[in-house]
C-alpha positions as CSV (number, residue, x, y, z in Angstrom):
1,M,85.0,110.1,97.9
2,P,87.3,111.5,95.2
3,E,87.2,109.4,92.1
4,L,89.6,109.1,89.2
5,P,89.2,112.6,87.8
6,E,89.6,114.3,91.2
7,V,92.6,112.1,92.1
8,E,94.2,112.7,88.7
9,T,93.7,116.5,89.1
10,I,95.3,116.5,92.6
11,A,98.2,114.3,91.5
12,R,99.0,116.6,88.5
13,G,98.9,119.7,90.7
14,L,101.2,118.1,93.3
15,D,103.6,116.9,90.6
16,T,103.8,120.5,89.4
17,R,104.4,121.9,92.9
18,V,106.6,119.3,94.7
19,A,108.4,117.1,92.1
20,G,112.1,117.6,92.4
21,D,111.8,118.7,96.1
22,T,113.3,116.7,99.0
23,V,111.7,115.6,102.2
24,E,113.8,116.7,105.1
25,S,111.8,115.5,108.0
26,V,108.4,114.0,108.8
27,W,106.0,114.4,111.7
28,I,103.1,111.9,112.1
29,G,100.3,112.4,114.5
30,S,99.1,109.9,117.2
31,R,96.0,108.6,115.4
32,Q,96.5,105.2,113.9
33,Q,93.4,105.1,111.7
34,P,95.0,106.8,108.6
35,L,98.1,104.6,108.7
36,K,98.3,101.5,106.6
37,S,102.0,101.2,107.1
38,P,103.7,101.7,110.6
39,P,104.5,105.4,111.3
40,G,108.2,104.7,111.8
41,I,108.5,103.1,108.4
42,I,106.6,105.9,106.7
43,A,108.8,108.5,108.3
44,A,112.0,106.5,107.6
45,T,111.0,105.9,103.9
46,L,110.2,109.6,103.2
47,E,113.0,111.3,105.0
48,G,116.0,112.2,102.8
49,K,114.2,111.2,99.6
50,R,113.7,113.3,96.6
51,I,110.2,113.4,95.1
52,V,110.8,112.3,91.5
53,R,107.2,112.3,90.3
54,V,103.6,112.4,91.6
55,H,101.0,110.4,89.7
56,R,97.8,108.5,90.0
57,A,97.2,104.7,90.2
58,G,93.4,104.0,90.4
59,K,92.1,106.2,93.2
60,H,95.6,106.4,94.9
61,I,98.1,109.3,94.7
62,V,101.6,107.8,94.3
63,F,104.8,109.7,95.1
64,D,107.9,108.2,93.4
65,L,110.8,108.7,95.8
66,E,114.5,108.4,95.2
67,G,117.6,108.9,97.4
68,E,120.3,107.3,99.5
69,P,119.2,105.5,102.7
70,R,119.9,107.4,105.9
71,A,120.4,105.0,108.8
72,S,121.5,107.8,111.1
73,Q,118.1,109.5,110.6
74,T,115.9,106.6,111.7
75,R,116.0,106.9,115.4
76,A,115.7,110.7,115.2
77,S,112.6,110.3,113.0
78,Q,111.0,108.2,115.7
79,T,111.0,111.1,118.1
80,R,109.0,113.1,115.5
81,V,106.3,110.4,115.3
82,S,103.9,111.7,118.0
83,Q,102.8,108.7,120.1
84,K,101.4,108.3,123.6
85,K,103.0,105.0,124.6
86,K,101.6,102.7,127.2
87,G,101.7,99.0,127.6
88,K,101.1,97.0,124.4
89,R,101.3,100.3,122.4
90,K,104.8,100.9,123.6
91,R,106.0,97.4,122.7
92,E,104.4,97.7,119.3
93,D,106.2,101.0,118.7
94,R,109.6,99.4,119.6
95,R,108.8,96.7,117.0
96,R,108.1,99.3,114.4
97,T,111.3,101.1,115.3
98,R,113.3,97.9,114.6
99,Q,111.5,97.6,111.3
100,A,112.4,101.1,110.4
101,V,116.0,100.6,111.3
102,S,116.1,97.5,109.1
103,L,114.5,99.5,106.3
104,Q,117.0,102.4,106.5
105,T,120.1,100.1,106.7
106,S,119.0,98.1,103.6
107,D,119.9,98.9,100.0
108,V,116.5,100.4,99.2
109,Q,117.1,103.6,97.3
110,T,113.8,104.0,95.6
111,A,110.3,103.7,97.1
112,Q,106.8,105.0,96.8
113,W,104.6,106.8,99.2
114,I,100.9,105.9,98.6
115,V,98.1,108.2,99.7
116,H,94.4,107.2,99.5
117,L,92.3,110.3,100.3
118,G,89.2,108.4,101.5
119,M,86.2,110.6,102.0
120,T,87.7,113.9,103.3
121,G,91.4,113.6,102.9
122,R,93.5,116.5,101.5
123,L,97.1,117.1,100.6
124,V,98.1,120.7,101.1
125,V,101.4,122.4,100.2
126,C,101.8,125.4,102.4
127,D,104.2,127.8,104.2
128,P,105.4,126.4,107.6
129,A,103.9,129.5,109.3
130,A,100.4,128.5,108.1
131,E,98.1,127.4,110.9
132,I,98.0,123.7,111.3
133,A,94.5,122.6,110.7
134,K,92.7,120.2,113.0
135,H,92.9,116.6,111.9
136,T,96.4,117.1,110.4
137,H,97.9,113.6,110.5
138,L,101.2,114.1,108.7
139,I,103.6,117.0,108.0
140,A,106.5,116.6,105.6
141,K,109.0,119.4,105.8
142,L,110.5,120.0,102.3
143,A,114.0,121.3,101.4
144,S,112.3,124.2,99.6
145,G,111.1,125.5,102.9
146,R,107.5,124.5,102.4
147,E,105.5,121.8,104.1
148,L,103.3,119.1,102.6
149,R,100.4,118.2,105.0
150,F,97.9,115.4,105.0
151,I,94.6,116.5,106.6
152,D,91.6,114.1,107.0
153,P,88.8,114.9,109.4
154,R,86.9,111.5,109.0
155,M,90.1,109.4,108.8
156,F,89.0,107.1,106.0
157,G,92.1,108.0,104.1
158,K,95.2,105.8,104.2
159,L,98.9,106.4,104.1
160,S,101.4,103.6,103.2
161,V,104.7,103.0,101.6
162,H,105.6,100.5,98.8
163,L,109.1,99.1,98.7
164,Q,108.8,96.2,96.3
165,S,110.2,96.3,92.8
166,G,107.7,96.8,89.9
167,G,105.8,99.7,91.5
168,F,102.5,99.9,93.3
169,D,99.6,98.1,91.6
170,P,96.1,98.8,93.1
171,G,94.6,96.1,90.9
172,G,92.1,96.4,88.1
173,V,92.5,97.8,84.6
174,E,93.1,101.5,83.9
175,P,89.9,102.9,82.2
176,L,91.7,105.5,80.2
177,E,94.1,102.9,78.7
178,V,91.9,99.8,78.3
179,S,91.1,98.7,74.8
180,E,87.5,98.2,73.7
181,D,88.1,94.4,73.3
182,R,89.5,94.1,76.8
183,F,86.7,96.3,78.3
184,V,84.1,94.0,76.7
185,E,85.9,90.9,78.0
186,L,85.9,92.3,81.6
187,F,82.1,92.7,81.7
188,R,80.6,90.3,79.3
189,G,78.9,87.3,80.9
190,R,78.9,88.8,84.4
191,K,75.6,88.2,86.3
192,T,75.9,91.4,88.5
193,P,74.2,94.7,87.6
194,I,76.4,96.7,85.2
195,K,76.6,99.6,87.7
196,S,78.0,97.2,90.4
197,A,80.5,95.8,87.9
198,L,81.7,99.3,86.9
199,L,82.4,100.0,90.6
200,N,84.3,96.8,91.1
201,Q,87.9,98.1,91.5
202,K,89.3,94.6,90.8
203,L,87.9,95.0,87.3
204,L,88.1,98.7,86.4
205,R,90.1,100.9,88.8
206,G,89.2,104.5,89.6
207,V,85.6,104.7,88.5
208,G,83.2,105.6,91.2
209,N,79.5,106.4,91.7
210,I,79.4,109.7,89.9
211,Y,81.2,108.7,86.8
212,A,79.5,105.3,86.6
213,D,76.1,107.0,86.5
214,E,77.2,109.6,84.0
215,S,78.8,107.0,81.7
216,L,75.8,104.7,81.8
217,F,73.5,107.6,80.9
218,R,75.6,108.5,77.8
219,A,75.7,104.8,76.8
220,G,71.9,104.5,77.2
221,I,72.1,101.6,79.7
222,R,70.2,101.4,83.0
223,P,72.3,100.7,86.1
224,R,70.3,97.7,87.1
225,R,70.8,95.8,83.9
226,R,72.8,92.6,84.3
227,A,76.1,92.9,82.5
228,A,75.5,89.5,80.9
229,A,72.4,90.9,79.2
230,I,74.2,93.8,77.5
231,T,75.3,93.3,73.9
232,R,78.8,93.6,72.7
233,Q,77.8,96.7,70.7
234,Q,76.3,98.3,73.8
235,L,79.4,97.5,75.9
236,G,81.5,99.1,73.2
237,K,79.4,102.2,73.5
238,L,79.9,102.1,77.3
239,H,83.6,101.8,76.8
240,G,83.6,105.0,74.8
241,A,81.3,106.8,77.3
242,V,83.5,105.9,80.3
243,R,86.6,107.3,78.6
244,E,84.8,110.4,77.3
245,V,83.2,111.2,80.7
246,L,86.5,110.8,82.6
247,R,88.5,112.9,80.2
248,E,85.9,115.7,80.3
249,A,85.9,115.6,84.1
250,I,89.7,115.8,84.3
251,A,89.7,118.8,81.9
252,L,87.3,120.5,84.3
253,G,89.2,119.7,87.5
254,G,86.8,117.0,88.7
255,S,83.5,117.3,90.6
256,S,83.2,119.3,93.8
257,I,80.3,117.7,95.5
258,S,81.4,117.8,99.1
259,D,84.8,118.6,100.5
260,Y,86.9,118.1,97.3
261,V,89.4,120.8,96.2
262,D,92.5,120.3,94.1
263,A,96.1,120.8,95.1
264,D,95.7,124.6,94.9
265,G,92.6,124.6,97.0
266,E,90.3,125.2,94.0
267,E,87.0,123.5,93.3
268,G,86.3,121.5,90.2
269,F,83.6,122.3,87.7
270,F,82.4,119.0,86.2
271,Q,79.4,118.9,88.7
272,L,78.0,121.6,86.4
273,Q,78.0,119.1,83.6
274,H,76.3,116.3,85.4
275,R,73.4,114.9,83.4
276,V,71.9,112.5,85.9
277,Y,74.0,112.3,89.1
278,G,72.5,114.2,92.0
279,R,69.6,115.4,89.8
280,E,66.7,113.2,91.2
281,G,63.3,114.6,90.2
282,E,64.8,117.2,87.8
283,P,64.0,116.9,84.1
284,C,66.3,114.9,81.9
285,L,68.4,117.3,79.7
286,V,67.6,115.2,76.7
287,C,64.0,114.1,76.9
288,G,62.5,116.1,79.9
289,I,61.4,113.1,81.9
290,A,62.2,113.3,85.6
291,I,65.5,111.7,86.6
292,R,65.0,108.7,88.9
293,R,67.1,107.5,91.8
294,V,67.4,103.9,93.1
295,V,69.6,102.3,95.7
296,L,71.8,99.5,94.2
297,A,74.1,97.6,96.5
298,G,73.9,100.4,99.1
299,R,74.8,103.1,96.5
300,S,72.6,105.7,95.0
301,S,72.1,105.3,91.2
302,H,70.6,108.0,89.0
303,F,69.2,107.4,85.6
304,C,66.6,108.4,83.0
305,A,64.0,105.7,82.5
306,N,63.3,107.0,78.9
307,C,66.9,107.5,77.6
308,Q,68.4,104.4,79.3
309,K,67.2,100.9,78.6
């Protein structure tokens, strides 16, 4: 699953390519799994809106949208939402249509489109003539003549819209902005293993398995150690390690471990800098001892038993 550096890289690339463009029309496929908001509301929210900015919030890509509501477009947009309607499904779609009409006739002029990539999700900016890949779940036609497509084979990704004031908040603290004192406060006294605490998105948002392992290695802390047993000095060192690892990974375009590519279809390079993650049995780059792997709360954790205490 793309973590903070990968999502940041994709968001920056999309901001460069589509900010200032306008969504003219939206097609949404028939599969419901990727949709966290009803399809009619997603289409009605996007259509006619200018993309002001694309940025990251935790592991989410956020499109800031702006533009006048278009009540006249709403029912037309429903015909572009590909649905096979039978029985209860048909009644549900009528309810969603009413919701979309209500949305478009309201005073909402700003909104946010939220994309979570899940395991295999991708956002691709392409020419309309480009072949539509299998597992394409949304196509947004842009005023520039290009298309923005969401593709997700495993359908763990999620598409939603945020209409409330104040902006989308995924919860947790932003690791690239949190102060050392606040970081220490988040983890000090917790009885869970420090690796599990780092992965808790309600505490620190955006950090995933790869960067938790790499940060703990640089801080010299084993993943199984209880957070409550770690000194303030060690937590301060971990705070610096998390920020250092994330910034280095962003600079290198993230880690291409599985399906990840950036907004231009390019792979990242930080996987070449991994010191422990994915290196089970290989010698530690610092001391030469074999890197070990353990399973912690269902997740693989990699560490050096000599360098990490």
